C-alpha positions as CSV (number, residue, x, y, z in Angstrom):
1,X,84.2,75.7,140.8
2,X,86.8,76.9,138.5
3,X,86.3,78.1,134.9
4,X,88.6,77.2,132.2
5,X,89.8,79.4,129.3
6,X,87.8,79.0,126.0
7,X,88.4,75.7,124.7
8,X,90.1,76.6,120.9
9,X,87.9,75.7,118.3
10,X,84.5,76.2,120.6
11,X,81.9,78.4,119.2
12,X,81.9,81.4,120.3
13,X,78.7,83.7,119.9
14,X,80.4,86.8,121.4
15,X,82.0,89.1,118.8
16,X,85.4,90.5,119.2
17,X,86.9,88.1,121.0
18,X,90.5,86.6,120.6
19,X,91.3,85.1,117.2
20,X,89.2,87.1,115.5
21,X,90.2,89.6,113.4
22,X,89.3,93.1,115.2
23,X,90.0,97.1,113.6
24,X,91.2,99.2,115.7
25,X,88.4,101.8,117.2
26,X,90.8,104.3,116.9
27,X,91.2,103.9,113.0
28,X,88.2,105.6,111.4
29,X,89.3,108.9,113.2
30,X,92.8,109.0,112.5
31,X,91.9,108.9,108.9
32,X,89.3,111.0,108.8
33,X,91.9,113.4,110.9
34,X,89.4,113.6,113.7
35,X,91.8,111.7,116.2
36,X,92.7,114.2,119.0
37,X,96.5,114.0,119.4
38,X,98.7,115.7,122.1
39,X,99.5,118.4,120.1
40,X,95.8,119.3,119.3
41,X,95.5,120.0,123.5
42,X,93.9,122.9,124.7
43,X,91.8,125.1,127.5
44,X,91.0,128.0,128.0
45,X,93.8,130.6,128.6
46,X,97.0,128.3,128.1
47,X,99.9,129.6,127.8
48,X,102.3,128.2,125.6
49,X,106.2,127.2,126.2
50,X,108.9,126.8,124.3
51,X,112.5,125.9,125.2
52,X,115.8,127.3,124.6
53,X,118.8,124.8,123.1
54,X,122.2,125.3,123.4
55,X,124.2,125.6,120.2
56,X,127.2,124.1,120.6
57,X,127.9,120.1,121.2
58,X,130.3,121.0,124.5
59,X,130.5,124.4,126.2
60,X,131.1,125.3,129.5
61,X,127.9,128.3,130.3
62,X,129.7,131.1,131.8
63,X,126.6,133.3,132.2
64,X,122.5,133.6,131.6
65,X,120.6,136.7,131.6
66,X,117.3,136.5,131.2
67,X,116.1,139.7,132.6
68,X,115.3,141.2,129.1
69,X,113.6,137.9,128.2
70,X,111.0,138.2,131.2
71,X,110.4,141.9,130.3
72,X,108.9,141.1,127.1
73,X,104.8,141.3,126.2
74,X,103.3,138.1,127.2
75,X,106.1,136.4,129.2
76,X,105.4,135.0,132.2
77,X,107.7,133.0,133.0
78,X,111.7,132.3,132.5
79,X,113.3,129.2,134.3
80,X,116.2,127.9,134.3
81,X,118.4,125.4,136.2
82,X,117.8,127.4,139.4
83,X,114.4,127.5,139.6
84,X,114.0,124.0,139.5
85,X,112.2,123.6,143.2
86,X,113.5,119.5,143.4
87,X,115.4,117.5,142.3
88,X,118.0,118.8,139.5
89,X,118.6,115.4,137.2
90,X,116.9,112.9,136.2
91,X,117.2,109.7,133.8
92,X,115.1,106.6,132.4
93,X,117.4,104.5,134.0
94,X,120.3,106.6,136.0
95,X,117.9,109.8,137.5
96,X,121.3,111.5,138.2
97,X,122.4,111.9,135.0
98,X,120.9,114.2,133.0
99,X,120.2,117.9,133.9
100,X,116.6,119.1,134.1
101,X,117.8,122.6,132.5
102,X,121.4,122.6,131.6
103,X,123.8,122.4,134.7
104,X,126.4,125.2,133.7
105,X,127.5,122.5,131.1
106,X,125.9,121.6,127.9
107,X,126.9,118.3,126.2
108,X,124.8,118.0,122.9
109,X,123.6,120.2,120.8
110,X,120.1,120.7,121.2
111,X,120.1,120.5,125.1
112,X,117.9,122.3,126.8
113,X,119.3,125.5,128.7
114,X,115.6,127.4,129.4
115,X,112.0,127.4,129.1
116,X,109.6,129.9,129.0
117,X,105.6,130.2,128.9
118,X,103.9,133.3,127.4
119,X,100.3,133.9,125.7
120,X,101.3,133.4,122.7
121,X,104.0,130.9,121.3
122,X,105.4,133.3,119.1
123,X,105.8,135.7,122.0
124,X,107.8,132.4,123.8
125,X,109.7,131.9,120.9
126,X,110.8,135.2,120.6
127,X,111.8,135.8,124.6
128,X,114.0,132.5,123.8
129,X,116.1,134.7,121.8
130,X,116.6,137.7,124.6
131,X,118.1,135.3,126.6
132,X,121.6,136.3,127.0
133,X,124.6,133.3,127.3
134,X,128.0,133.1,127.2
135,X,129.8,130.1,126.6
136,X,133.0,129.1,127.0
137,X,133.4,126.3,124.1
138,X,135.3,123.2,124.9
139,X,136.5,120.4,122.9
140,X,133.6,117.5,122.0
141,X,134.2,114.2,121.3
142,X,132.5,112.4,118.7
143,X,133.6,109.1,118.0
144,X,132.6,106.4,120.4
145,X,135.3,104.3,120.4
146,X,138.3,107.0,120.9
147,X,135.8,108.5,123.3
148,X,136.2,105.1,125.8
149,X,139.7,104.9,125.2
150,X,141.9,105.7,128.7
151,X,143.4,108.8,127.2
152,X,140.0,110.4,126.9
153,X,138.8,113.4,127.7
154,X,136.0,113.1,130.6
155,X,132.7,114.0,128.9
156,X,130.1,114.0,131.8
157,X,131.3,113.6,135.9
158,X,130.0,109.7,135.8
159,X,132.3,108.8,132.9
160,X,132.1,108.1,129.0
161,X,131.6,104.7,129.6
162,X,128.0,104.0,129.8
163,X,127.4,100.0,129.9
164,X,130.0,97.2,129.2
165,X,128.9,93.9,129.0
166,X,131.0,90.8,128.3
167,X,129.6,87.3,127.2
168,X,132.0,84.1,127.6
169,X,130.5,81.1,126.7
170,X,132.3,77.8,126.0
171,X,135.7,78.2,124.7
172,X,136.8,81.2,124.3
173,X,139.9,79.8,122.4
174,X,137.7,77.5,120.1
175,X,139.3,76.7,117.0
176,X,137.6,76.1,113.7
177,X,137.8,74.9,109.8
178,X,136.7,78.1,108.3
179,X,136.9,81.5,109.5
180,X,135.4,84.5,108.4
181,X,135.4,88.4,109.6
182,X,133.8,91.7,109.1
183,X,133.6,95.3,110.2
184,X,130.5,96.6,109.8
185,X,128.6,100.0,110.4
186,X,125.4,100.9,111.3
187,X,124.0,104.4,111.2
188,X,122.0,106.6,113.3
189,X,118.1,106.1,112.4
190,X,115.2,108.2,114.0
191,X,112.2,106.7,115.4
192,X,110.0,109.4,113.0
193,X,106.7,109.1,115.1
194,X,104.3,111.5,112.7
195,X,103.2,113.0,115.8
196,X,105.8,115.2,117.4
197,X,106.3,115.5,121.6
198,X,103.4,117.4,123.1
199,X,101.4,118.0,126.3
200,X,99.5,119.9,128.1
201,X,100.0,120.8,132.1
202,X,97.0,122.1,134.7
203,X,97.8,123.1,137.8
204,X,95.3,122.3,140.3
205,X,93.7,123.8,143.0
206,X,95.7,121.6,145.9
207,X,99.1,122.7,144.7
208,X,99.7,119.8,142.4
209,X,99.6,119.3,138.7
210,X,97.7,117.4,136.2
211,X,99.7,116.4,132.7
212,X,97.9,115.4,129.6
213,X,100.9,113.8,127.4
214,X,102.1,111.4,124.6
215,X,104.3,108.9,126.1
216,X,105.2,105.1,126.6
217,X,105.0,105.1,130.5
218,X,103.0,106.9,132.3
219,X,104.5,105.8,135.6
220,X,107.9,106.3,134.5
221,X,107.2,109.6,133.6
222,X,105.5,110.4,137.4
223,X,108.9,108.7,138.7
224,X,110.5,111.2,137.0
225,X,108.7,113.9,137.1
226,X,107.7,114.3,140.9
227,X,111.1,114.6,142.6
228,X,112.0,117.2,139.9
229,X,109.1,119.4,140.8
230,X,109.5,118.9,144.8
231,X,105.9,117.1,145.0
232,X,104.9,114.1,146.2
233,X,103.2,111.3,143.6
234,X,99.5,111.7,145.0
235,X,100.1,115.5,143.5
236,X,100.7,114.7,140.1
237,X,98.7,112.8,138.3
238,X,99.7,112.1,134.1
239,X,96.8,111.6,131.8
240,X,97.5,109.5,128.1
241,X,96.6,111.8,125.1
242,X,96.6,110.7,121.8
243,X,100.1,109.5,120.6
244,X,100.9,109.6,117.3
245,X,103.3,106.7,116.9
246,X,106.2,106.1,119.3
247,X,108.9,103.6,118.6
248,X,110.9,103.8,122.0
249,X,111.5,107.8,121.6
250,X,108.9,108.5,124.0
251,X,109.9,106.4,126.7
252,X,112.5,109.4,127.6
253,X,111.1,112.8,129.2
254,X,110.7,115.4,126.7
255,X,108.4,118.4,127.6
256,X,106.5,116.6,130.5
257,X,109.2,118.3,133.2
258,X,109.3,121.8,131.4
259,X,105.7,121.9,131.5
260,X,104.8,121.0,134.4
261,X,107.2,123.6,135.9
262,X,106.1,126.4,133.6
263,X,102.5,125.8,134.8
264,X,103.2,125.4,138.8
265,X,105.5,128.8,138.6
266,X,102.7,130.7,136.1
267,X,99.4,128.8,137.9
268,X,98.0,129.3,134.6
269,X,97.8,125.6,132.5
270,X,100.8,125.2,129.3
271,X,100.9,123.8,126.3
272,X,104.6,122.3,124.9
273,X,104.5,121.3,121.4
274,X,107.7,120.5,119.4
275,X,107.9,121.6,115.7
276,X,109.7,118.7,113.4
277,X,113.3,120.1,113.6
278,X,112.7,120.2,117.6
279,X,111.6,117.0,117.8
280,X,114.2,115.5,115.8
281,X,116.5,117.5,118.5
282,X,114.2,116.8,121.3
283,X,114.2,113.0,121.1
284,X,116.7,110.3,121.6
285,X,118.0,108.2,118.4
286,X,118.7,104.7,117.7
287,X,122.3,104.1,118.5
288,X,125.1,104.0,115.9
289,X,127.0,101.2,115.8
290,X,130.9,100.0,115.3
291,X,130.7,96.1,114.9
292,X,133.6,93.9,114.8
293,X,133.1,90.3,113.9
294,X,134.7,86.4,113.1
295,X,132.7,83.5,112.9
296,X,134.1,80.3,112.8
297,X,132.5,76.9,111.4
298,X,133.2,73.3,110.1
299,X,133.9,72.7,106.9
300,X,130.4,71.5,106.9
301,X,128.9,75.0,108.0
302,X,128.2,74.1,111.6
303,X,128.9,76.9,113.8
304,X,132.2,76.2,116.0
305,X,132.3,80.0,117.6
306,X,131.3,83.9,117.2
307,X,133.3,86.2,118.3
308,X,132.1,90.1,118.2
309,X,133.4,93.2,120.0
310,X,130.3,96.0,119.7
311,X,130.3,99.3,120.2
312,X,127.3,101.4,120.7
313,X,127.1,105.4,120.8
314,X,125.0,106.4,123.7
315,X,125.2,110.4,123.2
316,X,125.7,112.5,125.7
317,X,123.2,110.9,128.2
318,X,122.7,107.5,129.3
319,X,118.6,107.2,128.7
320,X,118.5,103.0,128.2
321,X,121.9,102.6,127.1
322,X,122.7,99.9,129.1
323,X,119.7,97.9,129.1
324,X,120.3,98.5,124.9
325,X,124.0,97.2,125.0
326,X,123.3,94.2,127.5
327,X,120.7,93.6,124.1
328,X,123.3,93.8,121.7
329,X,125.7,91.7,123.2
330,X,123.5,88.8,124.5
331,X,121.9,88.2,121.2
332,X,125.2,89.0,119.1
333,X,125.1,85.2,117.8
334,X,121.9,85.4,116.9
335,X,119.5,82.9,117.1
336,X,121.9,79.7,116.2
337,X,123.5,76.8,117.9
338,X,126.7,78.6,118.8
339,X,128.9,75.6,121.2
340,X,131.4,79.0,121.6
341,X,131.6,82.7,121.9
342,X,133.5,85.8,123.0
343,X,131.0,89.1,123.1
344,X,132.1,92.1,124.0
345,X,129.8,95.2,123.6
346,X,130.3,98.6,125.5
347,X,128.2,101.9,125.1
348,X,130.5,104.9,124.8
349,X,129.1,108.6,125.9
350,X,129.9,111.5,123.1
351,X,129.2,114.8,122.4
352,X,126.9,113.9,120.1
353,X,123.1,113.8,120.4
354,X,121.3,110.9,122.7
355,X,120.4,107.7,121.7
356,X,117.9,105.4,123.7
357,X,115.0,103.0,122.7
358,X,114.1,102.4,119.0
359,X,112.5,99.3,118.2
360,X,114.0,96.6,118.1
361,X,116.5,97.5,120.9
362,X,120.1,96.7,119.9
363,X,119.0,93.6,118.5
364,X,119.0,95.6,115.3
365,X,122.2,96.2,114.7
366,X,123.6,92.8,116.0
367,X,121.4,91.4,113.6
368,X,122.8,93.5,110.7
369,X,126.5,92.1,111.3
370,X,125.9,88.5,112.4
371,X,123.6,87.8,109.1
372,X,126.1,89.5,106.8
373,X,128.6,87.1,108.2
374,X,126.0,84.1,108.0
375,X,126.4,84.8,104.2
376,X,130.2,85.2,104.0
377,X,130.0,82.0,106.0
378,X,127.4,80.4,103.9
379,X,129.6,81.1,100.8
380,X,133.1,79.8,101.9
381,X,131.2,76.5,103.1
382,X,130.1,75.9,99.8
383,X,126.2,76.3,100.9
384,X,123.5,78.4,100.3
385,X,121.8,81.1,102.8
386,X,118.6,78.9,103.9
387,X,121.0,75.5,104.2
388,X,123.5,77.4,106.4
389,X,120.5,78.6,108.7
390,X,118.5,75.8,109.0
391,X,121.9,73.8,109.5
392,X,122.3,75.8,112.7
393,X,118.9,77.5,113.9
394,X,117.9,76.8,117.4
395,X,115.2,74.3,118.6
396,X,113.2,73.7,121.4
397,X,116.0,73.1,124.5
398,X,118.8,74.5,122.5
399,X,120.7,77.6,124.8
400,X,121.6,80.7,123.6
401,X,125.2,82.4,124.1
402,X,123.5,83.2,127.8
403,X,122.9,80.0,128.2
404,X,119.4,80.4,128.9
405,X,117.2,77.5,126.9
406,X,114.4,78.1,123.7
407,X,111.0,77.2,125.2
408,X,108.0,77.7,123.7
409,X,109.3,78.9,120.1
410,X,109.1,77.3,116.8
411,X,112.1,75.4,115.3
412,X,114.3,78.5,113.3
413,X,114.7,75.4,110.4
414,X,110.6,75.6,110.2
415,X,110.5,79.5,110.4
416,X,113.2,79.7,107.5
417,X,111.7,76.8,105.3
418,X,108.0,78.5,105.6
419,X,109.6,81.9,105.0
420,X,111.6,80.4,101.9
421,X,108.3,78.4,100.5
422,X,106.8,81.8,99.9
423,X,106.0,82.4,96.4
424,X,108.2,84.8,94.9
425,X,107.7,87.9,92.8
426,X,107.1,87.0,88.8
427,X,109.8,88.7,86.5
428,X,108.1,90.9,84.2
429,X,109.9,91.6,80.4
430,X,108.3,95.2,80.2
431,X,107.1,96.1,83.8
432,X,105.5,99.8,84.5
433,X,107.7,102.2,85.4
434,X,106.9,102.6,88.8
435,X,108.2,99.4,89.3
436,X,111.9,100.0,88.5
437,X,114.4,101.8,90.6
438,X,114.0,105.8,90.4
439,X,110.5,104.9,89.6
440,X,109.1,108.0,87.0
441,X,112.6,109.5,87.1
442,X,113.0,108.1,84.2
443,X,116.6,106.8,85.0
444,X,116.5,103.3,83.4
445,X,114.1,101.3,81.1
446,X,115.4,98.4,82.5
447,X,119.2,98.6,81.4
448,X,121.9,98.0,84.0
449,X,118.6,96.5,86.3
450,X,119.9,93.2,88.4
451,X,117.9,91.3,90.6
452,X,119.0,89.9,93.8
453,X,117.4,88.0,96.4
454,X,118.3,87.9,100.5
455,X,117.4,86.0,103.4
456,X,118.0,87.0,107.3
457,X,116.6,85.6,110.7
458,X,116.2,87.6,114.0
459,X,115.0,87.3,117.8
460,X,114.8,89.4,120.4
461,X,113.3,89.1,123.8
462,X,109.6,89.5,124.9
463,X,109.4,91.7,127.9
464,X,111.5,93.7,130.1
465,X,115.1,91.2,130.6
466,X,118.4,91.2,133.4
467,X,116.2,90.9,136.8
468,X,113.8,94.2,135.9
469,X,111.2,93.9,138.0
470,X,108.6,93.5,135.4
471,X,104.6,94.0,136.4
472,X,101.5,95.0,135.4
473,X,98.0,95.8,137.1
474,X,94.1,96.1,135.8
475,X,91.2,97.1,137.3
476,X,87.9,95.2,135.7
477,X,84.6,96.1,137.1
478,X,81.4,94.6,136.0
479,X,77.9,95.9,136.3
480,X,74.3,96.4,134.6
481,X,72.7,99.1,133.3
482,X,69.8,99.7,131.6
483,X,70.8,98.2,128.6
484,X,72.7,94.9,130.6
485,X,75.7,93.8,131.4
486,X,78.9,96.2,131.1
487,X,82.3,95.6,131.8
488,X,85.2,98.8,132.1
489,X,89.0,97.7,132.2
490,X,91.1,100.8,133.4
491,X,95.3,99.8,133.6
492,X,97.9,102.3,132.8
493,X,99.0,100.3,129.3
494,X,99.9,103.3,126.7
495,X,98.8,102.8,123.7
496,X,101.1,104.2,120.7
497,X,99.7,102.7,118.0
498,X,100.1,99.1,118.5
499,X,97.1,97.9,119.3
500,X,96.8,97.3,123.4
501,X,93.3,98.9,123.4
502,X,92.0,96.7,121.4
503,X,93.6,93.5,122.9
504,X,92.2,94.7,126.1
505,X,88.9,94.6,124.8
506,X,89.3,91.3,123.2
507,X,90.4,89.7,126.2
508,X,87.6,90.8,128.5
509,X,84.9,89.9,125.8
510,X,86.3,86.2,125.6
511,X,86.8,85.6,129.5
512,X,83.5,87.6,130.6
513,X,81.3,86.8,127.6
514,X,80.0,89.7,126.9
515,X,80.0,92.1,124.3
516,X,80.0,95.9,125.7
517,X,83.4,96.5,127.1
518,X,85.0,99.5,127.3
519,X,88.1,100.9,128.1
520,X,89.2,103.6,130.8
521,X,91.4,106.4,129.9
522,X,95.0,105.3,131.2
523,X,96.9,107.2,133.8
524,X,98.4,107.0,137.2
525,X,95.2,106.5,138.9
526,X,95.5,103.1,138.6
527,X,98.8,100.6,139.1
528,X,101.3,100.6,136.5
529,X,101.2,98.6,133.0
530,X,105.0,99.4,132.4
531,X,106.2,100.7,129.3
532,X,105.0,100.0,126.0
533,X,108.4,98.8,124.7
534,X,109.8,95.3,124.3
535,X,107.0,93.5,122.7
536,X,105.8,93.2,126.4
537,X,102.4,94.7,126.8
538,X,100.1,92.1,125.2
539,X,101.8,89.5,127.3
540,X,102.1,91.6,130.5
541,X,98.6,93.6,130.2
542,X,97.2,91.3,128.4
543,X,97.8,88.6,131.9
544,X,96.4,91.2,134.2
545,X,93.4,91.8,132.5
546,X,92.6,88.3,131.9
547,X,93.0,87.5,135.5
548,X,91.1,89.8,136.4
549,X,88.3,89.1,134.5
550,X,88.7,85.7,135.7
551,X,88.2,86.7,139.1
552,X,85.6,88.5,138.4
553,X,84.2,85.6,136.5
554,X,84.6,83.5,139.7
555,X,82.4,85.9,141.8
556,X,79.8,85.4,139.6
557,X,79.9,81.8,139.9
558,X,80.1,81.9,143.7
559,X,76.8,84.4,143.3
560,X,74.9,81.8,140.9
561,X,75.5,79.1,143.4
562,X,74.1,80.9,146.3
563,X,71.0,81.2,144.4
564,X,71.1,78.0,143.1
565,X,71.5,79.1,139.2
566,X,74.3,77.5,136.6
567,X,75.9,80.9,135.0
568,X,75.6,80.1,131.3
569,X,71.7,79.5,132.1
570,X,71.6,82.8,134.1
571,X,71.4,86.5,132.6
572,X,74.2,87.9,134.3
573,X,72.1,91.4,135.3
574,X,70.3,89.2,137.4
575,X,73.6,88.7,139.0
576,X,74.6,92.1,139.6
577,X,72.8,93.8,141.6
578,X,76.0,95.1,142.9
579,X,78.7,95.5,141.0
580,X,81.9,93.5,140.8
581,X,85.3,95.3,141.1
582,X,88.8,93.3,141.2
583,X,92.5,94.6,140.8
584,X,95.1,92.5,139.9
585,X,99.1,92.8,139.4
586,X,100.5,90.0,137.2
587,X,103.7,89.5,137.7
588,X,106.3,87.3,135.8
589,X,108.2,85.1,137.6
590,X,111.6,87.3,137.9
591,X,113.8,87.1,135.6
592,X,117.6,86.4,136.7
593,X,120.5,89.2,136.6
594,X,123.8,88.8,134.4
595,X,126.6,87.3,136.2
596,X,129.8,88.9,135.3
597,X,130.7,86.2,132.6
598,X,127.2,87.2,131.1
599,X,124.9,84.1,131.7
600,X,121.8,84.2,133.1
601,X,118.1,83.3,132.2
602,X,117.8,86.6,131.6
603,X,115.0,86.7,129.7
604,X,111.2,86.3,129.7
605,X,110.5,84.6,126.3
606,X,112.1,85.1,122.6
607,X,110.2,86.0,120.0
608,X,111.7,85.5,116.3
609,X,111.3,85.8,112.3
610,X,112.7,85.1,109.3
611,X,112.7,87.7,106.2
612,X,113.5,87.1,102.2
613,X,113.8,90.2,100.4
614,X,113.6,90.8,97.0
615,X,115.3,93.5,95.2
616,X,116.2,95.3,92.1
617,X,118.8,97.1,91.6
618,X,120.2,99.7,88.9
619,X,124.0,99.0,89.1
620,X,124.8,102.0,87.2
621,X,123.1,104.7,89.2
622,X,123.1,102.8,93.0
623,X,118.8,102.8,93.3
624,X,117.2,100.5,94.6
625,X,113.6,99.6,94.6
626,X,112.7,96.4,97.2
627,X,110.4,94.6,95.0
628,X,108.7,92.1,97.6
629,X,109.2,91.1,101.0
630,X,108.5,87.8,102.6
631,X,108.4,86.6,106.0
632,X,107.4,83.9,108.5
633,X,106.8,84.7,112.5
634,X,106.1,83.1,115.2
635,X,103.7,84.6,117.2
636,X,102.5,81.8,119.4
637,X,98.8,83.2,119.2
638,X,97.4,85.9,117.0
639,X,95.2,88.2,119.6
640,X,93.8,89.9,116.9
641,X,95.2,88.4,113.4
642,X,94.6,92.0,111.5
643,X,96.7,93.9,114.0
644,X,99.2,90.9,113.7
645,X,99.2,91.6,110.2
646,X,99.8,95.2,110.6
647,X,102.4,95.5,113.0
648,X,104.1,92.6,110.6
649,X,103.7,95.2,107.7
650,X,104.8,98.6,109.9
651,X,107.9,96.7,111.4
652,X,108.6,95.8,107.7
653,X,109.0,99.4,106.6
654,X,110.8,101.2,109.1
655,X,113.5,98.0,108.2
656,X,113.0,98.5,104.8
657,X,113.8,102.3,105.6
658,X,116.8,101.7,107.4
659,X,118.0,99.6,104.8
660,X,118.2,101.9,102.0
661,X,117.3,105.7,103.1
662,X,116.6,106.5,106.8
663,X,120.1,108.1,108.5
664,X,120.2,111.0,110.5
665,X,123.3,113.1,109.1
666,X,125.8,113.9,112.2
667,X,128.2,116.2,111.4
668,X,130.4,117.6,114.8
669,X,127.0,116.8,116.8
670,X,124.6,119.0,114.9
671,X,121.7,116.6,113.2
672,X,121.7,118.2,109.7
673,X,118.9,116.7,108.4
674,X,116.5,117.6,110.9
675,X,112.9,117.9,108.8
676,X,110.9,115.1,106.8
677,X,112.0,117.1,103.6
678,X,115.3,115.8,104.1
679,X,115.2,112.8,107.0
680,X,113.6,110.3,104.6
681,X,111.3,107.6,105.1
682,X,109.6,105.2,103.1
683,X,106.2,106.5,101.6
684,X,103.5,104.2,99.8
685,X,105.4,104.0,97.0
686,X,108.7,103.1,98.5
687,X,106.8,100.2,100.5
688,X,107.2,96.6,98.6
689,X,104.1,94.4,98.9
690,X,104.4,91.9,102.0
691,X,103.7,88.5,102.5
692,X,103.6,87.3,106.0
693,X,103.1,83.5,106.9
694,X,102.2,83.7,110.7
695,X,103.0,81.0,112.9
696,X,101.4,80.1,116.1
697,X,103.3,77.9,118.0
698,X,102.0,78.7,121.7
699,X,103.9,80.0,124.5
700,X,103.2,77.7,127.7
701,X,103.5,81.2,130.3
702,X,102.1,83.7,127.2
703,X,98.4,84.5,127.7
704,X,96.3,82.2,125.4
705,X,100.0,81.3,124.6
706,X,100.7,84.5,122.7
707,X,104.2,86.2,122.2
708,X,105.2,89.7,121.4
709,X,104.5,90.5,117.8
710,X,106.2,94.4,117.2
711,X,109.7,94.2,117.4
712,X,110.5,90.9,115.2
713,X,109.4,92.8,111.8
714,X,112.4,95.1,112.0
715,X,114.9,92.9,113.4
716,X,116.1,91.0,110.3
717,X,113.8,93.2,107.3
718,X,116.7,95.2,107.2
719,X,119.5,92.3,106.9
720,X,117.4,90.7,104.5
721,X,117.4,93.9,102.4
722,X,120.9,94.6,102.6
723,X,121.7,90.5,101.7
724,X,119.5,90.9,98.8
725,X,121.6,94.0,97.6
726,X,124.8,92.2,97.8
727,X,123.4,89.5,95.9
728,X,122.1,91.7,93.0
729,X,126.2,93.5,93.6
730,X,128.7,91.4,94.9
731,X,129.4,94.3,96.8
732,X,130.2,93.6,100.6
733,X,128.1,96.5,101.6
734,X,128.9,96.5,105.6
735,X,127.4,99.9,106.3
736,X,123.7,100.6,106.3
737,X,121.5,102.2,105.3
738,X,123.3,101.7,101.9
739,X,123.7,104.5,99.7
740,X,124.3,104.9,96.3
741,X,127.7,105.2,96.3
742,X,128.3,102.6,98.0
743,X,126.6,100.4,95.3
744,X,128.2,102.2,92.8
745,X,132.0,102.8,93.8
746,X,132.2,99.9,96.7
747,X,132.7,102.4,99.4
748,X,134.0,101.7,102.5
749,X,132.6,101.2,106.0
750,X,136.3,101.0,107.8
751,X,136.6,102.6,111.1
752,X,139.9,103.7,111.2
753,X,140.5,101.4,114.4
754,X,141.9,98.3,114.6
755,X,139.9,95.5,117.4
756,X,140.2,91.9,117.1
757,X,136.5,90.8,117.5
758,X,135.5,89.3,121.3
759,X,138.7,92.1,122.7
760,X,138.0,94.9,124.4
761,X,137.2,98.4,122.7
762,X,138.8,100.1,125.1
763,X,142.3,99.0,124.1
764,X,141.5,99.6,120.4
765,X,144.4,101.0,117.9
766,X,144.1,103.4,115.2
767,X,145.5,102.7,111.8
């Protein structure tokens, strides 16, 4: 007997199943301040860890003397690179890239040089100041284009080019009737998670260690951590603690290795928690970029070619730059039919802070540029912003510029049309002061305020790409207690605020037909669930839970049949005299590795969203009020409609922030605004009303047809807001975030480098 999934529209008596709006179980404790985050962890007798960081962007360490620091009251350990017992380096994608503690050189401001454990955090911080260091300051490189030129000084033993992807599609020399060009600049954005990096390391009697930590990827942390500690993985357990947001910043390790080293050295529990300023120095950020583009089309506005050169600033260390470069390149032409393309995308190593994963992962940078180009092309061809996108949008079976065909997604024209058809906000003659640019600062009563409307469409991959082994494991145990059947689900999926815990519960209730389902704490005692990134957890871990539940249910059917019973008329408790436990690893069919010409079927699936932004701009002061953002997004299947809307609104908030306010100011390698006083993120007063049309176009391979949701809202919302500001001001605005000066004075974003779109940026010319 085979069990089919629930029929669409079938009446399900169990509450909290797929398709039903389900509130997250952590929502109320978080709002009430009762939720325990990693920074709240505590253990009797624990020590406190602190980090000494480099004040220079590039220098040779001549001397390290920790003797005075080690003698201070309360200090239990002071460690440098010489004290690392195992592998001296680590890295998210290159294990030989970044030293655990500075290896004789420092390569960015804020690089960890030494760590201290003491009885109190004040004593630990005092000890870091007592460490004697002597540096020979070297000449740093901050310009990513300069860093990859053949004459550039070598900043790292592995060289300054982190990754290069060149995509050739169709005829690289294709000609077009209409050609538009642009150079674009993308500033550094921070993930701005409200919870800082934190964790508690506890030494074990067997010589191992247990680490409770806020992370996105438990098993990746384990893979990097154990070799550096000189321990087998069996002696290292990592447990997910409360995570106060992630957005990519927690894919890389931060306190993990340092806290465990201190715990093992002192044989005491050690807690490390970054303060807000240190958090800005202690995690990766979104890659700044320079993008050089040319679009060609027929006179009717049909795309003929796209040529692009993209340079991403990877900072001092590799992190996930190679994958970000691959994404920025493969999505460089947008969700459009492009018969001919040349894209050259390079990640450069500099002495700026390291950059890595952030929501959208390379696709955000490309989208800002290609959507600005589409608006230029529309104007040159006499078309409006909606028509140019509908005319060129991908449909099922069309190939993107890597030659991978589109499968299981709604046509772009439909997504754009549905977005454009959503109601526009009313234009009131006399509005509340708070609704005007500048709000209650009272800089205008409406004079000089111009309204603009802009559109953008974005897309990105779901799950890992380019041959990366993508899988997730789930263990489901069904048994009966005094209250009846109870299921326990155990995975290593990191709940970072995106709602994967709720999704797992919904899937288990749906498949098993019971309401009592509990989640065990995510840890490394179960197989990997991969990272909570790439909008993949619903797809991958959701699939694993679904399949494990179906295997459990099959065993129930077998037991019922042996007793001559039918499952739908039998009390499940009668069949659970002994528990049923199934462990399943779901692995998606392998994606292809990228060929030298950039062609491959490298992605599992795609997600698409269209955005329309309405803004009011005070053209005299350059202040912007985002009045409304409308969106249509293909989610495949809304497993939890409430969660889907939350993800859409949250992603748009980050997109709006990047468009008009969020920028890490980096001067000579130093972050100048490392606080939430100076690094601005949208508050509730800055967030516009969001209208969302959730399109359910099932993907044949997704669980119940679901795709990823979380990243798409960020990818094109920034481009839409900037397009609306352009419409209001008639300025080119080729840089994000848009500053008031850009609006008032038309500030140029030119880099000072000449690169023909599609050419190798390693042959750039100044001037």
